[in-house]
C-alpha positions as CSV (number, residue, x, y, z in Angstrom):
1,X,-62.0,-7.7,-28.8
2,X,-58.6,-7.7,-27.2
3,X,-58.7,-11.5,-26.8
4,X,-59.8,-11.9,-30.4
5,X,-56.9,-9.8,-31.6
6,X,-54.5,-11.9,-29.6
7,X,-55.9,-15.0,-31.0
8,X,-55.7,-13.7,-34.6
9,X,-52.1,-12.8,-34.0
10,X,-51.4,-16.3,-32.9
11,X,-53.2,-17.7,-35.9
12,X,-51.2,-15.5,-38.3
13,X,-48.0,-16.7,-36.7
14,X,-49.0,-20.4,-37.1
15,X,-50.2,-19.9,-40.7
16,X,-46.7,-18.4,-41.5
17,X,-45.0,-21.3,-39.8
18,X,-47.1,-23.8,-41.7
19,X,-45.2,-22.9,-44.8
20,X,-41.9,-24.1,-43.4
21,X,-40.7,-27.7,-43.9
22,X,-40.6,-28.2,-40.1
23,X,-44.4,-28.1,-40.0
24,X,-45.3,-30.4,-42.9
25,X,-46.8,-32.8,-40.5
26,X,-49.3,-30.3,-39.2
27,X,-52.5,-31.2,-41.0
28,X,-55.0,-29.1,-39.1
29,X,-56.8,-26.2,-40.9
30,X,-55.1,-23.1,-39.5
31,X,-58.3,-21.2,-39.8
32,X,-59.9,-23.6,-37.4
33,X,-57.1,-23.5,-34.8
34,X,-57.6,-22.1,-31.3
35,X,-55.2,-21.4,-28.5
36,X,-55.5,-25.0,-27.2
37,X,-54.3,-26.3,-30.6
38,X,-51.3,-24.1,-30.8
39,X,-48.1,-25.5,-29.3
40,X,-45.8,-23.1,-27.6
41,X,-42.7,-24.8,-29.1
42,X,-43.9,-23.7,-32.6
43,X,-43.8,-20.1,-31.6
44,X,-40.4,-20.5,-29.8
45,X,-39.1,-22.0,-33.0
46,X,-40.3,-19.0,-34.9
47,X,-38.7,-16.6,-32.4
48,X,-35.3,-18.3,-32.5
49,X,-35.3,-19.0,-36.3
50,X,-36.3,-15.6,-37.4
51,X,-33.7,-13.9,-35.2
52,X,-31.0,-15.7,-37.2
53,X,-31.6,-12.9,-39.7
54,X,-32.5,-13.4,-43.3
55,X,-30.0,-12.1,-45.9
56,X,-31.9,-8.8,-46.2
57,X,-31.6,-7.8,-42.5
58,X,-28.3,-9.6,-41.9
59,X,-26.5,-7.4,-44.4
60,X,-27.9,-4.3,-42.9
61,X,-27.6,-5.1,-39.1
62,X,-25.0,-7.8,-38.8
63,X,-22.6,-6.7,-41.6
64,X,-23.0,-3.0,-42.2
65,X,-23.8,-1.9,-38.6
66,X,-22.3,-4.4,-36.1
67,X,-19.3,-5.7,-38.0
68,X,-18.2,-2.2,-38.7
69,X,-18.9,-0.7,-35.3
70,X,-17.5,-3.7,-33.6
71,X,-14.3,-3.4,-35.8
72,X,-14.6,-6.8,-37.3
73,X,-14.7,-5.4,-40.8
74,X,-13.0,-2.5,-42.6
75,X,-14.1,0.8,-41.0
76,X,-16.6,2.9,-42.8
77,X,-20.3,3.8,-42.6
78,X,-21.4,4.0,-39.0
79,X,-17.8,4.5,-37.9
80,X,-17.9,7.8,-39.6
81,X,-21.0,8.8,-37.6
82,X,-23.4,8.1,-40.4
83,X,-26.6,6.0,-40.3
84,X,-29.1,4.8,-42.8
85,X,-32.7,5.3,-41.8
86,X,-33.9,2.5,-44.0
87,X,-31.5,0.0,-42.5
88,X,-32.4,1.2,-39.0
89,X,-36.1,1.0,-39.7
90,X,-35.8,-2.5,-41.1
91,X,-33.8,-3.7,-38.1
92,X,-36.2,-2.0,-35.7
93,X,-39.2,-3.8,-37.3
94,X,-37.4,-7.1,-37.5
95,X,-36.2,-7.2,-33.9
96,X,-39.6,-6.0,-32.6
97,X,-41.2,-8.9,-34.5
98,X,-38.8,-11.4,-32.9
99,X,-39.6,-10.0,-29.4
100,X,-43.3,-10.2,-30.2
101,X,-43.0,-13.9,-31.1
102,X,-41.1,-14.6,-27.9
103,X,-43.8,-12.7,-25.9
104,X,-46.5,-14.6,-27.6
105,X,-44.9,-17.9,-26.6
106,X,-44.7,-16.7,-23.0
107,X,-48.3,-15.5,-22.9
108,X,-49.7,-18.7,-24.6
109,X,-47.8,-20.9,-22.3
110,X,-49.2,-19.1,-19.3
111,X,-52.7,-19.3,-20.6
112,X,-52.4,-23.0,-21.2
113,X,-50.9,-23.6,-17.8
114,X,-53.7,-21.7,-16.1
115,X,-56.4,-23.6,-18.0
116,X,-54.7,-26.8,-17.0
117,X,-56.5,-29.0,-19.6
118,X,-53.5,-31.0,-20.7
119,X,-54.3,-34.6,-21.8
120,X,-51.0,-35.9,-20.6
121,X,-48.6,-34.9,-17.8
122,X,-45.7,-34.5,-20.2
123,X,-47.4,-31.7,-22.0
124,X,-48.1,-29.9,-18.7
125,X,-44.5,-30.1,-17.5
126,X,-43.1,-29.3,-21.0
127,X,-45.3,-26.2,-21.3
128,X,-44.1,-24.9,-18.0
129,X,-40.5,-25.2,-19.1
130,X,-41.2,-23.8,-22.5
131,X,-42.5,-20.6,-20.9
132,X,-39.2,-20.2,-19.2
133,X,-37.3,-20.9,-22.4
134,X,-39.3,-18.2,-24.1
135,X,-38.6,-15.7,-21.3
136,X,-34.8,-16.5,-21.6
137,X,-34.8,-16.0,-25.4
138,X,-36.9,-12.8,-25.1
139,X,-34.3,-11.4,-22.6
140,X,-31.6,-11.9,-25.2
141,X,-33.7,-10.2,-27.9
142,X,-34.4,-7.3,-25.6
143,X,-30.7,-6.9,-24.9
144,X,-30.0,-6.8,-28.7
145,X,-32.6,-4.1,-29.1
146,X,-31.4,-2.1,-26.1
147,X,-27.8,-2.3,-27.0
148,X,-28.5,-0.9,-30.5
149,X,-31.2,1.7,-29.9
150,X,-31.4,2.2,-26.1
151,X,-34.8,2.7,-24.3
152,X,-37.4,0.2,-25.4
153,X,-41.2,-0.2,-24.7
154,X,-40.7,-2.7,-21.8
155,X,-44.3,-2.4,-20.7
156,X,-45.4,-3.8,-24.1
157,X,-44.1,-7.2,-23.0
158,X,-46.1,-7.1,-19.8
159,X,-49.4,-6.7,-21.6
160,X,-50.0,-3.0,-20.7
161,X,-49.5,0.3,-22.5
162,X,-46.3,0.3,-24.6
163,X,-44.5,3.0,-22.8
164,X,-40.8,3.2,-23.2
165,X,-38.5,2.3,-20.3
166,X,-34.9,3.5,-19.6
167,X,-32.0,1.3,-20.4
168,X,-31.3,0.8,-16.7
169,X,-34.9,-0.4,-16.1
170,X,-34.6,-2.7,-19.2
171,X,-31.4,-4.2,-17.9
172,X,-32.8,-4.8,-14.4
173,X,-35.8,-6.4,-16.0
174,X,-33.7,-8.7,-18.2
175,X,-31.5,-9.8,-15.4
176,X,-34.5,-10.6,-13.2
177,X,-36.1,-12.5,-16.0
178,X,-33.1,-14.6,-16.6
179,X,-32.7,-15.4,-12.9
180,X,-36.3,-16.2,-12.3
181,X,-36.7,-18.3,-15.5
182,X,-33.6,-20.4,-14.8
183,X,-34.8,-21.1,-11.3
184,X,-38.2,-22.3,-12.5
185,X,-37.0,-24.8,-15.2
186,X,-37.4,-28.4,-14.2
187,X,-34.4,-30.3,-15.5
188,X,-36.2,-33.6,-14.9
189,X,-38.4,-32.9,-17.9
190,X,-36.9,-34.6,-21.0
191,X,-38.1,-33.4,-24.3
192,X,-39.4,-36.1,-26.7
193,X,-37.9,-36.5,-30.1
194,X,-41.0,-35.0,-31.7
195,X,-40.4,-31.7,-29.9
196,X,-36.6,-31.4,-30.1
197,X,-36.6,-30.2,-33.7
198,X,-38.4,-27.0,-32.6
199,X,-35.3,-25.8,-30.7
200,X,-32.5,-25.3,-33.1
201,X,-30.0,-24.4,-30.4
202,X,-30.4,-27.0,-27.6
203,X,-33.2,-29.4,-28.8
204,X,-34.9,-28.5,-25.5
205,X,-32.1,-29.8,-23.3
206,X,-33.2,-27.7,-20.3
207,X,-30.0,-28.1,-18.4
208,X,-28.3,-26.2,-21.3
209,X,-31.0,-23.5,-21.3
210,X,-30.2,-22.9,-17.6
211,X,-26.6,-22.6,-18.4
212,X,-27.4,-20.1,-21.2
213,X,-29.6,-18.1,-18.9
214,X,-26.9,-17.8,-16.2
215,X,-24.2,-17.0,-18.7
216,X,-26.4,-14.3,-20.3
217,X,-26.9,-12.9,-16.8
218,X,-23.1,-12.8,-16.4
219,X,-22.9,-10.9,-19.7
220,X,-25.6,-8.4,-18.8
221,X,-24.3,-7.9,-15.3
222,X,-20.8,-7.2,-16.6
223,X,-22.3,-4.6,-19.0
224,X,-23.2,-2.6,-15.9
225,X,-19.7,-2.7,-14.5
226,X,-18.9,1.0,-15.3
227,X,-22.4,2.5,-14.7
228,X,-23.8,0.5,-11.7
229,X,-20.9,-1.4,-10.1
230,X,-22.7,-2.7,-7.1
231,X,-25.5,-4.2,-9.1
232,X,-23.1,-5.6,-11.6
233,X,-21.1,-7.3,-8.8
234,X,-24.0,-8.8,-6.9
235,X,-25.8,-10.1,-10.0
236,X,-22.6,-11.6,-11.5
237,X,-21.6,-13.3,-8.3
238,X,-25.1,-14.7,-8.0
239,X,-25.2,-15.9,-11.6
240,X,-21.9,-17.8,-11.3
241,X,-23.2,-19.8,-8.4
242,X,-25.4,-21.7,-11.0
243,X,-24.4,-23.8,-13.9
244,X,-22.9,-21.9,-16.8
245,X,-21.5,-22.5,-20.3
246,X,-18.1,-24.0,-20.0
247,X,-17.6,-26.4,-23.0
248,X,-18.0,-26.2,-26.7
249,X,-21.1,-28.5,-26.8
250,X,-22.9,-26.1,-24.4
251,X,-22.5,-23.0,-26.6
252,X,-25.7,-21.4,-27.9
253,X,-25.4,-21.7,-31.7
254,X,-27.8,-22.3,-34.6
255,X,-26.9,-24.2,-37.8
256,X,-27.1,-22.1,-41.0
257,X,-28.3,-23.4,-44.3
258,X,-28.3,-22.3,-47.9
259,X,-31.2,-20.3,-49.3
260,X,-32.9,-17.0,-48.8
261,X,-34.5,-17.4,-45.4
262,X,-33.6,-16.6,-41.8
263,X,-31.2,-19.6,-41.6
264,X,-29.1,-18.4,-44.5
265,X,-25.6,-17.4,-43.4
266,X,-25.4,-13.9,-41.9
267,X,-22.2,-13.2,-43.8
268,X,-23.2,-15.0,-47.0
269,X,-23.8,-12.2,-49.5
270,X,-21.0,-12.4,-52.1
271,X,-20.9,-8.7,-52.7
272,X,-19.9,-8.0,-49.1
273,X,-16.0,-8.3,-49.2
274,X,-15.8,-8.7,-45.4
275,X,-12.2,-7.4,-45.2
276,X,-10.1,-7.8,-42.1
277,X,-10.3,-4.7,-39.9
278,X,-7.3,-2.6,-39.3
279,X,-8.1,-2.9,-35.6
280,X,-7.9,-6.7,-35.6
281,X,-4.8,-6.7,-37.7
282,X,-2.9,-4.4,-35.3
283,X,-3.9,-6.7,-32.5
284,X,-2.9,-9.9,-34.2
285,X,0.5,-9.0,-35.7
286,X,3.3,-10.4,-33.6
287,X,0.9,-11.6,-30.9
288,X,1.7,-15.0,-29.5
289,X,5.1,-15.8,-31.0
290,X,3.7,-18.4,-33.4
291,X,5.6,-18.4,-36.7
292,X,3.8,-18.2,-40.0
293,X,6.3,-20.9,-41.2
294,X,4.8,-23.3,-38.7
295,X,1.2,-22.6,-39.7
296,X,1.6,-22.5,-43.5
297,X,3.0,-25.1,-45.8
298,X,6.4,-24.8,-47.5
299,X,4.9,-23.2,-50.6
300,X,4.5,-19.9,-48.7
301,X,8.0,-19.8,-47.4
302,X,9.3,-17.2,-49.9
303,X,6.6,-14.7,-48.9
304,X,7.3,-14.8,-45.1
305,X,9.4,-11.8,-44.0
306,X,12.0,-11.8,-41.2
307,X,11.1,-11.0,-37.7
308,X,11.3,-7.2,-37.0
309,X,10.5,-6.2,-40.5
310,X,7.9,-3.5,-40.9
311,X,7.4,-3.2,-44.7
312,X,7.8,-0.7,-47.4
313,X,7.4,2.9,-46.3
314,X,5.5,5.4,-48.4
315,X,5.1,8.2,-45.8
316,X,3.9,10.8,-48.2
317,X,1.2,8.6,-49.7
318,X,-0.4,7.6,-46.5
319,X,-2.3,10.0,-44.3
320,X,-0.6,10.7,-40.9
321,X,-3.9,12.2,-39.6
322,X,-4.8,9.1,-37.5
323,X,-3.4,7.5,-34.4
324,X,-2.9,4.1,-36.1
325,X,0.7,3.2,-35.2
326,X,1.2,1.2,-38.4
327,X,0.3,4.0,-40.8
328,X,2.6,4.7,-43.7
329,X,3.6,1.2,-44.6
330,X,2.8,-1.4,-47.2
331,X,3.6,-4.9,-46.0
332,X,4.9,-6.7,-49.0
333,X,4.6,-10.3,-47.7
334,X,3.4,-12.3,-44.8
335,X,4.3,-11.6,-41.2
336,X,7.0,-13.7,-39.4
337,X,4.7,-14.2,-36.4
338,X,1.0,-13.6,-36.1
339,X,-1.9,-14.8,-34.0
340,X,-2.6,-18.4,-35.1
341,X,-6.3,-17.7,-35.7
342,X,-5.5,-15.1,-38.4
343,X,-5.1,-17.7,-41.2
344,X,-8.1,-19.6,-40.0
345,X,-10.3,-16.5,-40.2
346,X,-8.9,-14.8,-43.2
347,X,-7.6,-15.9,-46.6
348,X,-4.2,-14.6,-47.9
349,X,-4.8,-11.9,-50.5
350,X,-4.2,-13.1,-54.1
351,X,-3.9,-16.7,-53.1
352,X,-6.6,-17.7,-55.6
353,X,-6.0,-21.4,-55.5
354,X,-6.6,-21.7,-51.7
355,X,-9.7,-23.6,-50.7
356,X,-10.4,-20.8,-48.2
357,X,-10.6,-18.1,-50.8
358,X,-14.0,-16.6,-51.5
359,X,-12.8,-14.8,-54.6
360,X,-10.8,-16.7,-57.1
361,X,-9.5,-14.3,-59.8
362,X,-8.5,-10.8,-60.5
363,X,-11.9,-10.5,-62.2
364,X,-13.4,-10.5,-58.8
365,X,-11.1,-8.0,-57.0
366,X,-9.3,-6.0,-59.7
367,X,-5.7,-6.1,-60.8
368,X,-3.0,-7.2,-58.4
369,X,-0.6,-4.6,-59.7
370,X,-1.2,-1.2,-58.1
371,X,0.7,2.1,-58.4
372,X,1.8,4.8,-56.0
373,X,1.9,8.3,-57.5
374,X,3.6,11.5,-56.5
375,X,0.4,13.6,-56.9
376,X,-3.4,13.2,-57.0
377,X,-3.4,13.7,-60.8
378,X,-1.3,10.5,-61.1
379,X,1.3,12.1,-63.4
380,X,4.3,10.7,-61.8
381,X,4.4,7.0,-60.8
382,X,6.7,6.4,-57.9
383,X,6.4,2.7,-57.5
384,X,4.4,-0.3,-58.6
385,X,3.5,-3.1,-56.1
386,X,2.0,-6.5,-56.4
387,X,-0.6,-7.3,-53.8
388,X,-0.5,-11.1,-54.1
389,X,0.6,-12.8,-50.9
390,X,0.8,-9.6,-48.9
391,X,-1.0,-8.7,-45.7
392,X,-2.4,-5.2,-45.4
393,X,-5.4,-3.4,-43.9
394,X,-6.3,0.2,-43.9
395,X,-8.0,2.5,-41.4
396,X,-11.2,4.1,-42.6
397,X,-12.0,7.8,-42.8
398,X,-11.4,10.6,-45.3
399,X,-8.1,10.1,-47.2
400,X,-8.6,13.1,-49.5
401,X,-6.1,13.3,-52.4
402,X,-4.2,10.2,-51.1
403,X,-7.0,8.0,-52.4
404,X,-5.8,8.9,-55.9
405,X,-2.1,9.0,-55.1
406,X,-2.1,5.5,-53.4
407,X,-3.9,2.7,-55.1
408,X,-3.2,0.4,-52.2
409,X,-5.6,2.3,-49.9
410,X,-8.8,1.4,-51.7
411,X,-7.8,-2.1,-52.8
412,X,-9.8,-5.2,-51.9
413,X,-6.7,-7.2,-51.6
414,X,-6.8,-7.2,-47.8
415,X,-7.2,-10.4,-45.9
416,X,-10.8,-11.5,-46.6
417,X,-13.0,-13.7,-44.4
418,X,-12.6,-17.3,-45.4
419,X,-15.2,-19.2,-47.4
420,X,-16.5,-21.4,-44.6
421,X,-18.0,-18.5,-42.7
422,X,-19.7,-17.3,-45.9
423,X,-21.2,-20.5,-47.4
424,X,-23.9,-21.4,-44.9
425,X,-21.9,-24.3,-43.5
426,X,-21.4,-23.2,-39.9
427,X,-23.4,-22.6,-36.8
428,X,-24.0,-19.0,-35.9
429,X,-22.6,-18.5,-32.4
430,X,-24.6,-16.4,-29.9
431,X,-22.7,-17.4,-26.8
432,X,-19.6,-19.6,-26.5
433,X,-17.5,-20.9,-23.7
434,X,-14.7,-18.5,-24.4
435,X,-16.9,-15.6,-23.5
436,X,-17.8,-17.2,-20.2
437,X,-14.1,-17.6,-19.3
438,X,-13.2,-14.0,-20.3
439,X,-16.1,-12.7,-18.3
440,X,-14.9,-14.7,-15.3
441,X,-11.4,-13.3,-15.8
442,X,-12.6,-9.8,-15.9
443,X,-14.8,-10.3,-12.8
444,X,-11.8,-11.8,-10.9
445,X,-9.7,-8.8,-11.8
446,X,-12.4,-6.6,-10.4
447,X,-12.2,-8.4,-7.1
448,X,-15.6,-10.2,-7.5
449,X,-16.1,-13.6,-6.1
450,X,-15.6,-16.2,-8.9
451,X,-15.0,-20.0,-8.9
452,X,-11.7,-19.6,-10.7
453,X,-8.7,-17.2,-10.7
454,X,-8.4,-14.5,-13.4
455,X,-5.3,-16.2,-14.9
456,X,-6.9,-19.6,-15.1
457,X,-10.1,-18.2,-16.7
458,X,-8.1,-16.1,-19.1
459,X,-6.0,-19.1,-20.3
460,X,-9.0,-21.3,-20.5
461,X,-10.7,-18.7,-22.7
462,X,-7.8,-18.6,-25.0
463,X,-7.7,-22.4,-25.1
464,X,-11.4,-22.6,-26.0
465,X,-10.9,-20.1,-28.8
466,X,-7.9,-21.9,-30.2
467,X,-9.7,-25.2,-30.0
468,X,-12.6,-23.7,-32.0
469,X,-10.3,-22.8,-34.8
470,X,-8.3,-26.0,-34.7
471,X,-5.0,-24.4,-33.6
472,X,-4.7,-25.6,-30.1
473,X,-1.3,-27.2,-30.9
474,X,0.1,-23.7,-30.6
475,X,-1.4,-23.1,-27.1
476,X,1.8,-23.6,-25.0
477,X,3.8,-21.3,-27.2
478,X,1.1,-18.7,-27.4
479,X,0.3,-18.2,-23.7
480,X,4.0,-18.0,-22.8
481,X,4.7,-15.2,-25.4
482,X,5.9,-11.8,-24.2
483,X,6.1,-10.3,-27.7
484,X,4.1,-7.1,-28.1
485,X,1.5,-6.7,-30.9
486,X,1.3,-3.5,-32.8
487,X,-0.5,-1.8,-30.0
488,X,1.8,-2.9,-27.2
489,X,-0.1,-5.9,-25.7
490,X,1.4,-9.3,-25.1
491,X,-0.3,-12.7,-24.3
492,X,1.5,-14.0,-21.1
493,X,-0.6,-13.2,-18.1
494,X,2.2,-12.2,-15.8
495,X,4.0,-10.1,-18.4
496,X,2.6,-6.7,-17.7
497,X,5.6,-4.5,-18.5
498,X,4.5,-1.7,-20.7
499,X,6.2,-1.6,-24.2
500,X,9.0,0.9,-24.8
501,X,8.0,4.2,-26.4
502,X,9.7,3.1,-29.6
503,X,11.4,0.1,-31.0
504,X,13.8,-0.1,-34.0
505,X,12.5,-2.1,-37.0
506,X,13.7,-2.9,-40.4
507,X,12.0,-1.3,-43.4
508,X,12.4,-0.7,-47.1
509,X,12.3,2.9,-48.3
510,X,9.5,2.8,-50.8
511,X,11.0,5.6,-52.8
512,X,14.6,4.3,-53.1
513,X,13.9,0.6,-52.5
514,X,16.8,0.6,-50.1
515,X,16.9,-1.1,-46.7
516,X,16.7,1.3,-43.7
517,X,15.8,1.5,-40.0
518,X,12.7,3.1,-38.5
519,X,11.7,4.0,-34.9
520,X,8.2,2.4,-34.5
521,X,6.1,4.2,-31.9
522,X,3.6,2.3,-29.8
523,X,0.4,4.1,-28.9
524,X,0.6,6.3,-25.7
525,X,-1.6,4.8,-23.0
526,X,-2.8,8.1,-21.7
527,X,-4.0,9.1,-25.2
528,X,-6.2,6.0,-25.7
529,X,-9.8,5.6,-24.7
530,X,-8.8,3.2,-22.0
531,X,-6.1,5.6,-20.8
532,X,-4.7,3.3,-18.1
533,X,-2.2,1.0,-19.9
534,X,-1.4,-0.9,-23.0
535,X,-0.4,-4.2,-21.4
536,X,-2.2,-4.6,-18.1
537,X,-4.2,-7.7,-17.4
538,X,-7.6,-6.1,-18.2
539,X,-6.3,-5.1,-21.7
540,X,-5.1,-8.7,-22.2
541,X,-8.5,-10.1,-21.3
542,X,-10.5,-7.8,-23.6
543,X,-7.9,-8.2,-26.4
544,X,-8.3,-11.9,-26.3
545,X,-12.1,-11.7,-25.9
546,X,-12.2,-9.4,-29.0
547,X,-10.2,-11.8,-31.1
548,X,-12.2,-14.8,-29.9
549,X,-15.5,-13.1,-30.7
550,X,-14.6,-12.9,-34.4
551,X,-16.5,-13.4,-36.7
552,X,-19.8,-14.2,-34.9
553,X,-20.2,-11.6,-32.2
554,X,-19.5,-8.1,-33.5
555,X,-22.2,-6.6,-31.4
556,X,-20.4,-7.8,-28.3
557,X,-17.0,-6.4,-29.5
558,X,-18.8,-3.1,-30.0
559,X,-20.4,-3.3,-26.6
560,X,-17.0,-3.9,-24.9
561,X,-15.4,-1.0,-26.6
562,X,-18.3,1.3,-25.6
563,X,-18.1,0.1,-22.1
564,X,-14.3,0.0,-21.5
565,X,-12.5,1.6,-24.4
566,X,-10.8,-1.7,-25.1
567,X,-9.2,-3.0,-27.1
568,X,-7.4,-0.3,-29.0
569,X,-9.6,1.1,-31.8
570,X,-7.6,3.5,-34.1
571,X,-9.2,6.8,-34.9
572,X,-10.6,7.5,-38.3
573,X,-8.3,9.2,-40.9
574,X,-9.2,12.9,-41.0
575,X,-7.3,14.1,-44.0
576,X,-10.5,16.1,-44.7
577,X,-13.0,17.0,-42.0
578,X,-15.5,14.2,-41.1
579,X,-18.9,15.9,-41.2
580,X,-20.6,13.4,-38.8
581,X,-17.6,13.2,-36.5
582,X,-16.9,16.9,-35.9
583,X,-15.0,16.2,-32.7
584,X,-12.1,14.6,-34.5
585,X,-9.8,17.2,-36.1
586,X,-6.3,17.2,-37.5
587,X,-5.2,18.9,-34.2
588,X,-6.4,16.1,-31.9
589,X,-6.6,12.9,-34.0
590,X,-3.1,11.7,-33.2
591,X,-3.2,12.3,-29.5
592,X,-6.8,12.0,-28.2
593,X,-9.6,9.5,-28.0
594,X,-13.1,10.3,-26.6
595,X,-16.6,8.7,-26.9
596,X,-17.7,11.1,-29.7
597,X,-15.0,9.8,-31.9
598,X,-16.9,6.5,-32.1
599,X,-20.4,5.4,-32.8
600,X,-22.5,4.8,-29.7
601,X,-25.9,3.5,-30.9
602,X,-28.4,3.4,-33.7
603,X,-30.7,6.3,-34.2
604,X,-34.4,5.4,-33.9
605,X,-36.1,5.1,-37.3
606,X,-37.9,8.2,-38.5
607,X,-41.1,6.2,-38.6
608,X,-41.2,6.0,-34.8
609,X,-41.3,9.8,-34.4
610,X,-44.0,10.0,-37.1
611,X,-46.2,7.2,-35.9
612,X,-45.8,7.6,-32.1
613,X,-44.6,11.1,-31.3
614,X,-45.3,10.8,-27.6
615,X,-43.5,7.5,-27.3
616,X,-40.6,8.8,-29.3
617,X,-40.3,11.9,-27.1
618,X,-40.4,9.7,-24.0
619,X,-37.6,7.4,-25.5
620,X,-35.3,10.3,-26.2
621,X,-35.9,11.8,-22.7
622,X,-34.9,8.4,-21.2
623,X,-31.9,8.2,-23.5
624,X,-30.5,11.3,-21.8
625,X,-29.3,13.0,-24.9
626,X,-30.3,13.7,-28.5
627,X,-31.4,10.8,-30.7
628,X,-28.1,10.6,-32.5
629,X,-25.4,8.0,-33.3
630,X,-22.9,9.7,-30.9
631,X,-25.1,9.7,-27.8
632,X,-23.8,7.1,-25.4
633,X,-26.1,4.5,-23.8
634,X,-26.5,4.5,-20.0
635,X,-24.0,1.7,-19.4
636,X,-21.4,3.0,-21.8
637,X,-18.2,4.5,-20.6
638,X,-18.3,8.3,-20.3
């Protein structure tokens, strides 16, 4: 009966795949198929394709959970400690299905290898390699599950009872799987053209699959750096002895396409504004000494502000109950210098004629003219501002009465993700060369044995990211810059001087419209989650890694913050108490950061507790805390 159920599961998978265009040449009756007729590459294709996320789950997991928690989008939702059971349930079911497909591919390959009834030698060797590819992809999918929920039923993928395993055990298993699979791949096997189309990432170039496996092992090993340092070091050092992802053509990425299927763009839903996060904006402003005038054509010249200008100050209309160092200001133009990737990632607000603009009129985003009032009843208008060709972001949280007093706060005229990342025209990146280099840089800083110095890896990571965005012409200026961004970090590797406590900037008094001076205060290092420094080399590495991972890898930016407290994430505004973040108060929001100020995981869906109470109880016990958004995972910083 068990064998029959397995066979039926495989038949169901192939019947589903038969509806796709990639399988139009399959003329066999699915109902007559048996395990010998099913090719492993078909199921691998399903496992990889489905995990690209159709628009339904992409909006819920990638956009509303990961982009927010990873601070690639305007803060809200999960950053306020909230969760949506329907979203979590959908994602839980989807990712479980992806892992199931990958496991089916592993199991089927093993059965076919053991039976050894291949008509030609190519099929024998190909199937052996495909088994290892499926194991590698399954390890990634398991990491995705574990980094969201925590403990998972590891034994389910070994063919035994689906008991939950701890995050530590899951990580040890994934790392072992990646190492073993990479070692067993035969690179002398060359995929035939008829098979290549079933691998959307690498077309079954097995040398690249080995590089992906080793690079993934580096990523997972580094995840253990704060919780299991000896294991992290030994596994990382072993992984870098093998071939790893070092060039753009080696990155694991899958081409998106228009439509409503798993290959539709993960950020393609037009109702998702995808606004630049306040976190990213504070990191990018002034970083790298590259002038806006050198990145934009002459038509933008009148909007670019002088260096050292902070904006218009409306201190009574912006909440001060946050540790965002830029709070209280409206920036009425474009910054004199900004990270060169900023304009490649985000469209200038109100620039409706730009080919990068997703929204093309005030009908999409509301009026450009906005008012600032003296009170919440909007009886006394203090000022009117035009949001076109300005550059502003806002921290999330509870703004209280100021939401009515200040129409800038809720405006959608923030920098918005450019069209090319929203129109199904790109490849979704899962692992890129820049991540490899930043992992190497971090490892070298930790004193681990690496094939390159920390500085060299750091600068190569920056170069890879600038190349990706087509702004490598600014590389020399960028890496030599000692200018501090809004949170006190510079680019130049050897420039580790901490920023001054304050720096004098030019402002406009929003109430009098007169020029004035202002003492800008950088964050205080000891009051941040990282606590050590604002401009040390570890902060530089993770800052650059964070910027480079935009917009494709928000789960990784969330992972790095949970692990290290880097880069600087501002606290939520707490003008009114935040029900689901009770640890943040008006008394501590300006001077403290701690893990329970930030989301740590997704809560298991309610259906798990209802359908499998024993399994759910076991999962929570292994989690080491309550099943809550604020309970840290094992590898996360405490």
